[in-house]
Legacy VTK file of the C-alpha trace (Angstrom):
# vtk DataFile Version 3.0
C-alpha trace
ASCII
DATASET POLYDATA
POINTS 376 float
29.383 -7.427 67.946
26.395 -7.305 65.527
24.033 -4.166 65.747
20.563 -5.176 66.762
17.879 -3.892 64.298
15.492 -1.177 65.504
12.207 -2.633 66.793
10.000 -0.446 65.070
11.686 -1.146 61.704
11.476 -4.963 62.585
7.794 -4.821 62.882
7.450 -2.121 60.095
5.519 0.674 62.082
6.097 4.088 62.786
7.431 5.397 66.380
4.006 6.840 67.067
2.016 3.645 66.366
-0.516 2.616 68.937
-0.864 -0.593 70.651
-3.389 -2.003 68.023
-1.204 -1.126 65.166
1.896 -3.017 66.773
-0.304 -5.937 67.532
-1.688 -6.201 63.927
1.839 -5.823 62.462
3.323 -8.502 64.983
0.456 -10.946 64.079
1.127 -10.574 60.432
4.821 -11.207 60.502
4.778 -13.842 63.155
2.242 -15.825 60.871
4.637 -15.273 57.930
7.848 -16.327 59.585
6.703 -18.772 62.070
8.946 -22.021 61.981
6.145 -24.367 61.517
5.444 -22.757 58.066
9.016 -22.537 57.099
10.607 -25.917 58.062
14.214 -26.002 57.637
14.623 -22.219 56.817
17.095 -20.877 59.428
16.500 -17.286 58.188
12.678 -17.529 58.875
13.402 -18.831 62.255
15.967 -15.893 62.931
13.200 -13.309 61.623
10.598 -14.864 63.910
12.782 -14.418 67.006
13.428 -10.779 65.837
9.792 -10.109 65.412
8.847 -11.794 68.847
11.618 -9.696 70.728
10.378 -6.480 69.112
6.757 -7.227 70.111
7.730 -8.200 73.725
9.276 -4.755 74.140
7.006 -2.508 72.380
3.769 -4.114 73.711
4.670 -3.293 77.115
4.246 0.291 77.887
7.179 0.714 80.351
9.376 -1.284 78.292
8.497 0.733 75.239
9.204 3.994 77.068
12.650 2.861 78.190
13.511 1.695 74.795
12.346 5.129 73.167
14.618 7.009 75.644
17.652 4.723 75.811
17.327 2.274 72.576
18.726 -1.233 73.159
20.988 -0.152 76.014
17.915 -0.135 78.420
17.817 -3.824 78.324
21.539 -4.831 78.465
23.328 -6.064 81.313
21.029 -9.173 82.173
17.907 -7.147 81.631
16.249 -10.124 79.931
16.346 -9.189 76.219
18.540 -10.339 73.394
18.058 -13.552 71.446
20.124 -15.706 74.006
18.137 -14.850 77.072
14.809 -13.665 75.616
11.684 -14.914 77.246
8.170 -15.184 76.475
5.999 -13.428 79.096
2.555 -13.994 79.790
1.225 -11.557 77.128
3.351 -12.924 74.456
1.923 -16.595 75.428
-1.633 -15.398 75.214
-1.187 -13.807 71.679
0.805 -17.152 70.650
-2.099 -19.363 71.856
-4.513 -17.240 69.898
-2.430 -17.120 66.635
-0.932 -20.568 66.448
-3.652 -22.567 68.172
-4.841 -23.824 64.719
-1.375 -24.595 63.551
-0.131 -26.605 66.550
-3.320 -27.828 68.008
-4.932 -29.553 65.222
-7.379 -26.845 64.463
-8.843 -26.633 68.089
-8.021 -24.473 71.166
-7.614 -26.028 74.383
-10.440 -25.670 76.491
-10.274 -23.582 79.703
-9.828 -25.387 82.913
-12.852 -23.715 84.130
-15.170 -25.175 81.523
-17.542 -28.042 82.399
-16.323 -31.453 82.027
-18.635 -34.439 81.018
-18.730 -37.375 83.365
-17.135 -40.760 82.214
-19.089 -43.530 80.692
-19.793 -46.566 82.787
-20.168 -50.301 81.790
-22.192 -52.927 83.547
-22.225 -56.731 82.502
-25.660 -58.227 83.145
-26.326 -62.018 82.856
-29.844 -63.153 81.710
-31.640 -66.447 81.048
-32.493 -67.636 77.660
-36.213 -67.510 78.634
-35.656 -63.670 79.481
-34.013 -63.095 76.194
-36.961 -64.655 74.716
-39.919 -62.700 76.047
-38.012 -59.689 77.420
-37.912 -58.172 80.881
-37.233 -55.234 82.849
-34.461 -56.066 85.439
-33.073 -53.903 88.232
-29.537 -53.269 88.724
-27.482 -51.594 91.450
-24.237 -49.885 90.726
-21.738 -47.841 92.563
-21.670 -44.417 91.064
-20.578 -40.946 91.591
-23.486 -38.262 91.875
-23.539 -34.685 92.025
-23.260 -33.533 95.639
-26.651 -32.333 96.674
-25.250 -29.777 99.402
-23.061 -27.787 97.071
-24.804 -28.544 93.733
-21.373 -29.913 92.346
-19.176 -26.663 92.817
-17.240 -28.182 95.786
-17.675 -25.282 98.078
-19.430 -25.104 101.345
-22.772 -23.416 101.562
-22.381 -19.777 101.432
-18.956 -19.600 99.747
-17.684 -19.956 96.228
-14.619 -21.155 94.613
-11.982 -18.483 93.725
-9.907 -18.034 90.770
-6.393 -19.649 91.271
-3.812 -16.890 91.840
-0.940 -18.792 90.238
-2.614 -19.781 86.987
-5.228 -17.094 86.872
-7.955 -19.537 86.245
-6.400 -21.242 83.132
-5.232 -24.420 84.964
-1.759 -24.289 83.171
1.406 -22.536 83.864
4.219 -21.841 81.596
7.932 -22.016 82.248
10.311 -20.531 79.604
13.745 -21.946 78.554
15.415 -19.732 75.868
13.027 -19.694 72.795
10.970 -22.537 74.003
7.906 -22.432 76.323
7.024 -25.466 78.446
3.489 -25.758 79.641
2.425 -27.860 82.696
-0.607 -28.428 84.959
-0.863 -25.782 87.589
0.432 -27.272 90.914
-1.628 -25.199 93.128
-5.066 -26.007 91.818
-4.170 -29.246 89.900
-5.699 -28.015 86.710
-8.904 -26.941 87.974
-8.270 -23.264 87.673
-10.229 -22.803 90.978
-9.187 -22.827 94.695
-11.760 -23.935 97.117
-10.982 -22.311 100.324
-13.901 -23.809 102.290
-14.556 -27.154 100.864
-18.158 -28.828 101.207
-18.160 -31.030 104.257
-20.065 -33.633 102.354
-18.074 -34.134 99.407
-14.964 -32.666 100.743
-14.668 -30.257 97.708
-15.003 -32.994 95.035
-18.466 -31.685 93.941
-19.323 -35.462 93.551
-20.182 -38.269 96.052
-20.228 -41.954 95.808
-23.420 -43.817 96.394
-25.190 -47.087 95.320
-27.775 -46.530 92.539
-30.645 -48.655 91.529
-31.767 -48.538 88.025
-34.440 -50.606 85.986
-33.085 -51.977 82.579
-35.584 -52.596 79.940
-34.259 -55.633 77.902
-36.365 -56.166 74.616
-37.291 -59.658 73.354
-34.731 -61.326 70.951
-31.621 -59.977 72.499
-28.088 -61.832 72.145
-24.829 -62.049 74.078
-23.078 -58.913 73.473
-26.163 -56.731 73.137
-25.388 -53.310 74.274
-28.108 -51.228 76.035
-27.313 -47.413 76.468
-28.860 -45.550 79.492
-28.342 -41.873 78.665
-27.056 -39.724 81.479
-26.722 -42.598 84.015
-22.843 -42.664 84.008
-20.338 -40.711 86.167
-21.451 -37.168 87.345
-19.645 -34.424 85.364
-17.613 -31.813 86.989
-18.068 -27.901 87.178
-21.620 -28.361 86.188
-21.010 -30.805 83.337
-23.134 -33.490 81.811
-23.053 -36.771 83.329
-21.730 -39.625 81.261
-23.697 -42.550 79.869
-24.224 -46.302 81.259
-23.820 -49.183 79.051
-25.278 -52.532 79.744
-23.767 -55.423 78.190
-25.900 -58.462 78.084
-24.795 -62.141 78.438
-27.296 -64.683 77.722
-26.596 -67.908 79.727
-26.533 -71.472 78.334
-29.672 -73.344 78.680
-29.950 -76.870 79.970
-32.192 -77.977 77.070
-31.966 -75.524 74.073
-29.075 -74.470 72.112
-29.495 -71.320 70.152
-28.202 -70.353 66.757
-29.483 -66.927 65.884
-33.255 -66.943 66.047
-33.463 -70.881 65.748
-33.307 -73.243 68.765
-32.285 -76.816 68.796
-33.448 -79.605 71.043
-31.987 -83.019 71.332
-34.982 -85.289 72.403
-34.302 -88.959 73.337
-36.979 -91.524 72.360
-37.553 -95.234 73.216
-36.776 -97.944 70.714
-40.177 -99.072 70.494
-41.671 -95.710 69.769
-39.075 -95.323 66.970
-39.744 -98.520 65.620
-43.405 -98.428 65.862
-44.177 -94.838 65.494
-46.212 -92.500 67.651
-46.527 -89.107 69.447
-44.074 -87.478 71.864
-44.228 -84.129 73.785
-41.544 -81.531 73.189
-41.109 -78.303 75.526
-40.832 -74.929 73.770
-38.958 -71.919 74.950
-42.298 -70.002 75.947
-43.071 -72.627 78.530
-45.499 -74.870 76.761
-45.449 -78.388 75.324
-46.075 -79.206 71.732
-46.769 -82.751 70.197
-44.448 -83.999 67.596
-45.289 -87.136 65.421
-42.662 -89.936 65.065
-42.674 -92.070 61.891
-42.406 -95.776 62.148
-38.879 -96.902 61.798
-37.362 -93.498 62.791
-33.594 -93.455 63.074
-31.278 -91.639 65.550
-30.296 -88.121 63.989
-33.617 -87.599 62.294
-34.710 -84.011 62.612
-38.239 -82.432 62.985
-38.723 -78.605 62.099
-41.341 -76.836 64.223
-42.043 -73.546 62.717
-42.394 -70.277 64.772
-41.309 -71.978 67.898
-37.764 -70.584 68.212
-36.522 -67.203 69.647
-38.180 -63.779 69.174
-36.485 -61.683 66.577
-34.941 -58.382 67.934
-37.237 -55.470 66.997
-39.664 -57.653 65.037
-42.704 -59.628 65.528
-41.542 -62.667 63.878
-40.067 -65.746 65.518
-37.435 -68.408 64.566
-37.968 -72.255 64.263
-37.450 -75.125 66.672
-35.377 -78.056 65.359
-36.022 -81.376 67.474
-33.354 -84.042 66.756
-34.510 -87.572 67.645
-32.284 -89.995 69.295
-33.185 -93.535 69.678
-32.528 -94.954 73.020
-31.282 -98.603 73.340
-33.005 -100.520 76.252
-31.142 -101.024 79.300
-31.526 -103.144 82.371
-33.655 -105.707 80.834
-35.488 -108.375 82.700
-35.431 -112.030 81.703
-38.878 -111.854 79.930
-37.795 -108.739 77.921
-34.569 -110.488 76.836
-36.444 -113.569 75.857
-38.768 -111.288 73.628
-35.953 -109.551 72.088
-34.206 -112.823 71.361
-37.400 -114.244 69.692
-37.674 -110.998 67.628
-34.154 -111.253 66.260
-34.907 -115.094 65.426
-37.816 -114.242 63.288
-36.660 -111.108 61.877
-35.072 -110.684 58.287
-32.235 -108.456 58.984
-32.193 -107.086 55.429
-35.743 -105.769 56.174
-35.634 -104.730 59.806
-31.944 -103.561 59.804
-31.159 -102.461 56.291
-28.506 -99.844 57.272
-26.554 -102.495 59.280
-26.755 -105.148 56.596
-25.760 -102.518 53.931
-22.641 -101.458 56.039
-21.686 -105.295 56.225
-22.063 -105.651 52.437
-19.526 -102.681 52.091
-17.124 -104.231 54.352
-17.262 -107.581 52.512
-16.542 -105.797 49.193
-13.411 -103.788 50.734
-12.215 -107.311 51.989
-12.809 -109.056 48.723
-15.773 -111.053 49.984
LINES 1 377
376 0 1 2 3 4 5 6 7 8 9 10 11 12 13 14 15 16 17 18 19 20 21 22 23 24 25 26 27 28 29 30 31 32 33 34 35 36 37 38 39 40 41 42 43 44 45 46 47 48 49 50 51 52 53 54 55 56 57 58 59 60 61 62 63 64 65 66 67 68 69 70 71 72 73 74 75 76 77 78 79 80 81 82 83 84 85 86 87 88 89 90 91 92 93 94 95 96 97 98 99 100 101 102 103 104 105 106 107 108 109 110 111 112 113 114 115 116 117 118 119 120 121 122 123 124 125 126 127 128 129 130 131 132 133 134 135 136 137 138 139 140 141 142 143 144 145 146 147 148 149 150 151 152 153 154 155 156 157 158 159 160 161 162 163 164 165 166 167 168 169 170 171 172 173 174 175 176 177 178 179 180 181 182 183 184 185 186 187 188 189 190 191 192 193 194 195 196 197 198 199 200 201 202 203 204 205 206 207 208 209 210 211 212 213 214 215 216 217 218 219 220 221 222 223 224 225 226 227 228 229 230 231 232 233 234 235 236 237 238 239 240 241 242 243 244 245 246 247 248 249 250 251 252 253 254 255 256 257 258 259 260 261 262 263 264 265 266 267 268 269 270 271 272 273 274 275 276 277 278 279 280 281 282 283 284 285 286 287 288 289 290 291 292 293 294 295 296 297 298 299 300 301 302 303 304 305 306 307 308 309 310 311 312 313 314 315 316 317 318 319 320 321 322 323 324 325 326 327 328 329 330 331 332 333 334 335 336 337 338 339 340 341 342 343 344 345 346 347 348 349 350 351 352 353 354 355 356 357 358 359 360 361 362 363 364 365 366 367 368 369 370 371 372 373 374 375
């Protein structure tokens, strides 16, 4: 049977060393031989276990006194020492967290369960009309939200009482179970990770520190927004816990389709039908604009379907700017329908006296192309 090394020699300290000397020696050796710094080195892992076992004994006054009097025999016969049955106690675990939190935790220690927790962010989808997106508007919205309980001010305990520290986890919110060399950490089953126990819950919030209620807010929508624009309302999200700050509310805008205008960025497009006579003879038509007014648009004689007219600065507002886009009017020539007898006679007379190559040059040109394709 192998002889165990002397605990004082393992840590490299004298037998009269004080608690601080023992702790400093342990920290230095544990950092040096920690398995995460010595991957694949069995000797380092073995040495780390020896150092941890020595510190577990010498850091406890009663165990150290027993060891000084009886040596290793004081912990034999199932007393809990030895590499096979060695366990990490609470004191070792605290030191372990302090020393190796940077190595194992990505450079950050876990927050205490008693620390304040920020509330969650919320999302609200809001539909607005194209006119509202053009001019900007302030719209009220009502959302279900959790608010800090006014009776207990968010602590969850009834008036005149305070939450107490959880006896099982000592306020940490986590408990450890040891299995040989390994320590498994889990949420405390008594306080559910809160680190506190409320013996007399607040009757209004039932100990939650928050209550659900409807909340109405006014959302200021600036001119020129588009679908997908996100507006952040700071501090209007879920209430925090244990005195934490509330989250934020994000309002996501959806601009509804318009019956007259189509939007492309800051520009607007409008398809306007005109009578055949206006297209042939020319004239003036009125076209609506997004600001609710009407504007005159001139139609040249002989205008064809699909011809576009650009009206400057009659489009959408530009977000965070004083400028506006343009309005593009596409003219569509409407063929007369439901003609009277006299109207048909007039059109027939027009066709008989017309030179098709002059009055309908595009049609005649197309026919010439077809004849050429078919060889005359």
